[in-house]
N, C-alpha and C positions, 0 to 999 in steps of 0.2 A: 701544908704550912701556910700560914697567913702572916702578913707583916711585911717588913722591908729590911734590906741590908745593902751595904756596899761592900765590894770585895776588899778594899784596902784595910778597913778596920778588922774584917774577918781574918785577913792574912796576918795582921799583927797579933791577934788572939792565937792563931795557930802557931806562929813563931814562938810566942811565950810558952805555950804548952809543950812544944818540942824541946825547948831548953829545960823546962821544969822536969821533964821525964828523962833528961840526960841523953837525948838522942843526937846531940851534936858533940863534937870533940870539946873537951874542957878548954876553956879560954877562947873558943871560936866565937866570933861576933857575927850574928845574923844581920845583914845589911839590906836595906830596902833599895831597889833600883827599878827603874822603869824600862819596859820593853817597848820597842816600836812594833808596829803591826807585823812586819816580816819576821822579827825575832820570835814573837809569840807563836806565830804559825809554825816556824821551824822547830820550836820546842814542844809544842803540844797540839799542833794541827789547827784546823779552821775553828774548832770549838773554843780555842783560847781567846778569840776575839771577844767573847762574852765577859772576860775578866774585867774589862774596862766599863762594864755596864752596871747600872743599879738594878735591883730587883724589887718590885713592889707587887705583892699579891694580896688580894682582898677577897675573902669568901662571902661576899655580900649576898649573892643569890642563895647559896647554901644555907646561910643563916636566916635569911628572910623567908624562904619558902619551905625549908626542911627543919629549921631550928638547930642546925649544926653549929657547934662551938668547938674551936681548937682545944685539944686536950694534951698534946704532946709537948715535950721540951722544945725550946727554940734551937735554931741551928747553932748558935753560939754555945748553948748548953751541951750540945752533942759533940763539940770539938774534941774534948779529951778522949772520948770513946773512938772517934774517927781516927785520931792520931795513933792511938794504941793499936787499933785494927790494922792500919797501914804499916806500922812498925813491925808487927807480927808477920804480916804478909811478906815484908821485905827481909825477914829474918833478923831484925834488929832487936827484937824482944823474944824471949823464949817462954815466958810464963803466960 
């Protein structure tokens, strides 16, 4: 992948897709809240600290020396499939 994203907007996209697919109880409101460092670690381990970081990746050398160009969908474009796969894994979808 090449490009950049921040976790906040990605989380908003994911929440919208979860609601779109009916994976939350009807009338439930998904609310944004901030976690401090300790809460994040307790919920998801040390790796959760990356949630507050931005990601910037540039494939400059690959493009310059090998002529590589990204051809796959963006992370945001993959969100619906990711949500569906996770819902199936958790038994929330059966199709």
